[in-house]
TIDONU-131979 format. One record per atom (N, C-alpha, C, CB): residue number from 1; x, z, y; atom name. Coordinates in steps of 0.1 Angstrom, whole numbers, plus 5000, padded with zeros to 4 digits. Each point is the difference from the previous one (the first is absolute). Glycine has a CB too. Layout:
% TIDONU-131979
   resi      u      w      v   name
    NUM      X      Z      Y     CA
...
% end
This chain:
% TIDONU-131979
   resi      u      w      v   name
      1   6830   5878   3274      N
      1   5006   4992   4990     CA
      1   5005   4987   5005      C
      1   4986   5012   4983     CB
      2   5023   4988   5025      N
      2   5005   4988   5006     CA
      2   5011   4994   4990      C
      2   4996   5008   5024     CB
      3   5004   4979   4975      N
      3   5010   4993   4992     CA
      3   5011   4996   5009      C
      3   4983   4991   4984     CB
      4   5029   5013   5012      N
      4   5012   4997   5008     CA
      4   5004   4986   4998      C
      4   5007   5024   4998     CB
      5   5001   4971   5011      N
      5   5005   4986   4999     CA
      5   5009   4997   4988      C
      5   4998   4999   5025     CB
      6   5008   5012   4971      N
      6   5009   4998   4988     CA
      6   4991   4997   4987      C
      6   5017   5016   5010     CB
      7   4972   4991   4989      N
      7   4991   4998   4989     CA
      7   4994   4986   5001      C
      7   4995   5024   4998     CB
      8   5002   4971   5014      N
      8   4994   4987   5002     CA
      8   5010   4989   4995      C
      8   4986   5008   5020     CB
      9   5027   4994   4984      N
      9   5010   4990   4996     CA
      9   5002   5000   4985      C
      9   5011   5003   5022     CB
     10   4988   5009   4972      N
     10   5001   5001   4985     CA
     10   4989   4993   4993      C
     10   5012   5021   5002     CB
     11   4976   4981   5003      N
     11   4988   4993   4995     CA
     11   5001   4985   5001      C
     11   4986   5021   5005     CB
     12   5018   4975   5007      N
     12   5001   4985   5002     CA
     12   5011   4995   4991      C
     12   4993   5002   5024     CB
     13   5018   5005   4974      N
     13   5011   4995   4992     CA
     13   4995   5000   4985      C
     13   5017   5010   5016     CB
     14   4976   5000   4980      N
     14   4994   4999   4986     CA
     14   4991   4989   4998      C
     14   5002   5025   4999     CB
     15   4989   4972   5011      N
     15   4991   4989   4999     CA
     15   5007   4987   5000      C
     15   4983   5013   5012     CB
     16   5028   4986   4996      N
     16   5008   4988   5000     CA
     16   5007   4997   4987      C
     16   5003   5003   5024     CB
     17   5003   5008   4970      N
     17   5007   4999   4987     CA
     17   4990   4997   4989      C
     17   5017   5016   5008     CB
     18   4971   4990   4992      N
     18   4990   4997   4990     CA
     18   4996   4985   5001      C
     18   4992   5024   5000     CB
     19   5005   4971   5012      N
     19   4996   4986   5002     CA
     19   5011   4991   4995      C
     19   4986   5006   5019     CB
     20   5027   4997   4984      N
     20   5011   4991   4996     CA
     20   5001   5000   4984      C
     20   5012   5005   5022     CB
     21   4986   5007   4972      N
     21   5001   5001   4986     CA
     21   4988   4992   4993      C
     21   5011   5023   5003     CB
     22   4978   4978   5003      N
     22   4988   4993   4995     CA
     22   5002   4985   5001      C
     22   4985   5019   5006     CB
     23   5021   4976   5005      N
     23   5003   4986   5001     CA
     23   5010   4995   4990      C
     23   4995   5002   5025     CB
     24   5015   5006   4973      N
     24   5011   4997   4990     CA
     24   4994   4999   4986      C
     24   5017   5011   5014     CB
     25   4974   4999   4982      N
     25   4994   5000   4987     CA
     25   4991   4988   4999      C
     25   5001   5025   4999     CB
     26   4991   4972   5011      N
     26   4991   4989   5000     CA
     26   5008   4986   4998      C
     26   4984   5013   5015     CB
     27   5026   4985   4992      N
     27   5008   4988   4999     CA
     27   5007   5000   4986      C
     27   5004   4999   5024     CB
     28   5000   5012   4971      N
     28   5006   5000   4986     CA
     28   4989   4997   4990      C
     28   5016   5017   5007     CB
     29   4972   4988   4994      N
     29   4990   4997   4991     CA
     29   4996   4985   5000      C
     29   4991   5024   5002     CB
     30   5008   4971   5010      N
     30   4996   4986   5002     CA
     30   5011   4991   4993      C
     30   4988   5005   5022     CB
     31   5025   4999   4980      N
     31   5011   4992   4995     CA
     31   5000   5000   4984      C
     31   5013   5006   5021     CB
     32   4984   5006   4974      N
     32   5000   5001   4985     CA
     32   4988   4993   4994      C
     32   5012   5022   5002     CB
     33   4976   4979   5004      N
     33   4989   4993   4995     CA
     33   5001   4985   5002      C
     33   4986   5020   5005     CB
     34   5020   4976   5006      N
     34   5002   4985   5002     CA
     34   5009   4995   4989      C
     34   4997   5003   5025     CB
     35   5014   5004   4972      N
     35   5009   4995   4989     CA
     35   4993   5000   4987      C
     35   5019   5008   5013     CB
     36   4972   5002   4984      N
     36   4994   5001   4987     CA
     36   4989   4989   4998      C
     36   5005   5025   5001     CB
     37   4987   4973   5009      N
     37   4989   4991   4998     CA
     37   5003   4985   5004      C
     37   4985   5019   5005     CB
     38   5025   4979   5003      N
     38   5003   4987   5005     CA
     38   5012   4994   4993      C
     38   4990   5005   5022     CB
     39   5014   5002   4967      N
     39   5012   4995   4993     CA
     39   4997   4986   4994      C
     39   5007   5024   4995     CB
     40   5002   4967   5006      N
     40   4998   4987   4994     CA
     40   5001   5000   4985      C
     40   5010   4990   5021     CB
     41   4980   5004   4973      N
     41   4999   5000   4986     CA
     41   5005   4987   4995      C
     41   4980   5015   5000     CB
     42   5030   4986   4991      N
     42   5006   4988   4994     CA
     42   4992   4997   4987      C
     42   5023   5006   5009     CB
     43   4972   4982   4992      N
     43   4992   4995   4988     CA
     43   5007   4988   4994      C
     43   4979   5007   5011     CB
     44   5023   4994   4976      N
     44   5007   4990   4993     CA
     44   4990   4988   4998      C
     44   5016   5017   4989     CB
     45   4989   4971   5013      N
     45   4992   4989   4999     CA
     45   5000   4995   4985      C
     45   5005   4993   5024     CB
     46   4984   5005   4970      N
     46   4999   4996   4986     CA
     46   5005   4985   4998      C
     46   4981   5016   4997     CB
     47   5020   4977   5014      N
     47   5004   4986   4999     CA
     47   5015   4999   5003      C
     47   4978   4992   5007     CB
     48   5029   4999   4986      N
     48   5014   4998   5003     CA
     48   5001   4988   5009      C
     48   5007   5010   4978     CB
     49   5003   4990   5031      N
     49   5002   4990   5010     CA
     49   5009   4989   4993      C
     49   4997   5016   5020     CB
     50   4998   4972   4980      N
     50   5008   4989   4994     CA
     50   5003   4990   5011      C
     50   4990   5004   4977     CB
     51   5022   4990   5021      N
     51   5004   4990   5010     CA
     51   4992   4987   4997      C
     51   5023   5010   5002     CB
     52   4972   4984   5009      N
     52   4992   4988   4998     CA
     52   5009   4988   4998      C
     52   4982   5010   5015     CB
     53   5014   4982   4975      N
     53   5008   4988   4997     CA
     53   4991   4988   5003      C
     53   5014   5011   4983     CB
     54   4991   4980   5025      N
     54   4992   4988   5004     CA
     54   5006   4988   4992      C
     54   4994   5009   5023     CB
     55   4998   4984   4970      N
     55   5004   4988   4993     CA
     55   4997   4988   5008      C
     55   4997   5011   4978     CB
     56   5014   4984   5029      N
     56   4998   4988   5008     CA
     56   4998   4987   4992      C
     56   5013   5012   5018     CB
     57   4990   4988   4970      N
     57   4999   4988   4991     CA
     57   4985   4998   4996      C
     57   5024   5003   4992     CB
     58   4968   5007   5011      N
     58   4986   4998   4995     CA
     58   4993   4988   5006      C
     58   4999   5025   4997     CB
     59   5005   4972   5015      N
     59   4994   4988   5007     CA
     59   5004   4987   4992      C
     59   5000   5012   5022     CB
     60   5013   4988   4974      N
     60   5005   4989   4992     CA
     60   4992   4998   4987      C
     60   5023   5003   5011     CB
     61   4974   5009   4983      N
     61   4993   5000   4987     CA
     61   4986   4995   5001      C
     61   5014   5019   4993     CB
     62   4980   4983   5019      N
     62   4986   4996   5002     CA
     62   4999   4988   5009      C
     62   4993   5024   4998     CB
     63   5017   4968   5002      N
     63   5000   4988   5008     CA
     63   4989   4990   4997      C
     63   5025   5003   5002     CB
     64   4972   4996   4985      N
     64   4989   4990   4996     CA
     64   4987   5005   5005      C
     64   5013   4994   4979     CB
     65   4985   5019   5021      N
     65   4987   5006   5006     CA
     65   4999   4997   5015      C
     65   5000   5018   4982     CB
     66   5011   4984   5025      N
     66   5000   4999   5014     CA
     66   4998   4985   5004      C
     66   5015   5020   5002     CB
     67   4990   4971   4990      N
     67   4998   4985   5003     CA
     67   4985   4996   4999      C
     67   5023   4996   4992     CB
     68   4969   5011   5000      N
     68   4986   4997   4998     CA
     68   4992   5005   5012      C
     68   5003   5001   4975     CB
     69   5002   5008   5033      N
     69   4992   5005   5011     CA
     69   4997   4989   5011      C
     69   5010   5023   4995     CB
     70   4979   4977   5010      N
     70   4996   4991   5011     CA
     70   5000   5007   5013      C
     70   4986   4986   4984     CB
     71   5020   5009   5026      N
     71   5000   5007   5013     CA
     71   4987   4999   5007      C
     71   5024   4995   5003     CB
     72   4973   5014   5005      N
     72   4987   5000   5008     CA
     72   5000   4989   5010      C
     72   4997   5025   4996     CB
     73   4991   4970   5006      N
     73   4999   4990   5011     CA
     73   5000   5007   5014      C
     73   4988   4983   4984     CB
     74   5015   5011   5026      N
     74   5000   5006   5013     CA
     74   4985   5004   5004      C
     74   5021   4987   5007     CB
     75   4978   5024   5000      N
     75   4987   5005   5004     CA
     75   4996   4992   5013      C
     75   5003   5023   4989     CB
     76   4986   4970   5011      N
     76   4996   4993   5012     CA
     76   4996   5009   5011      C
     76   4993   4981   4986     CB
     77   5007   5014   5026      N
     77   4995   5007   5012     CA
     77   4985   5003   4999      C
     77   5018   4989   5014     CB
     78   4978   5022   4992      N
     78   4986   5005   4999     CA
     78   4991   4990   5008      C
     78   5008   5024   4997     CB
     79   4982   4972   4997      N
     79   4990   4991   5007     CA
     79   4987   5007   5001      C
     79   5012   4979   4991     CB
     80   4983   5021   5021      N
     80   4987   5006   5003     CA
     80   5001   5009   5012      C
     80   4995   5000   4976     CB
     81   4994   5007   5027      N
     81   5000   5009   5012     CA
     81   5008   5012   4998      C
     81   4977   4991   5006     CB
     82   5031   5013   5004      N
     82   5007   5012   4999     CA
     82   4991   5012   5004      C
     82   5022   4988   5005     CB
     83   4982   5024   4990      N
     83   4993   5012   5004     CA
     83   5005   5005   5013      C
     83   4996   5005   4975     CB
     84   5004   5008   5026      N
     84   5005   5006   5012     CA
     84   5015   4999   5001      C
     84   4981   5016   5000     CB
     85   5024   4985   5012      N
     85   5015   4998   5002     CA
     85   5007   5012   4994      C
     85   4997   4987   5021     CB
     86   4998   5025   4981      N
     86   5006   5012   4994     CA
     86   4989   5008   4992      C
     86   5018   5001   5018     CB
     87   4982   4998   4969      N
     87   4989   5006   4992     CA
     87   5001   5015   4999      C
     87   4998   4978   4988     CB
     88   5013   5028   5017      N
     88   5002   5014   4998     CA
     88   4995   5008   5012      C
     88   5019   4995   4986     CB
     89   4977   4999   5025      N
     89   4995   5008   5011     CA
     89   4985   5002   4998      C
     89   5019   4991   5015     CB
     90   4975   5020   4990      N
     90   4986   5001   4999     CA
     90   4992   4991   5009      C
     90   5004   5024   4994     CB
     91   4983   4974   5003      N
     91   4992   4991   5008     CA
     91   4997   5006   5014      C
     91   4990   4991   4979     CB
% end
């Protein structure tokens, strides 16, 4: 019961065609599932977008309040012993 070379080539051709068909089906299934599960979902925002309005006259309205503010005095130089030169490096 010897197998002839013609039968071997037919078997190889059938295996090749089956493998190609399986790869095509696999890629098709992956494509369809990807489109189904990774579809972008559009969600409507409950908030409406409004344009921001800036009232530059508000500083003029609060001028009396701003005149009452006292500026900070200058911070004096540090007096005393300094610590390490670089406190972030380990000992």
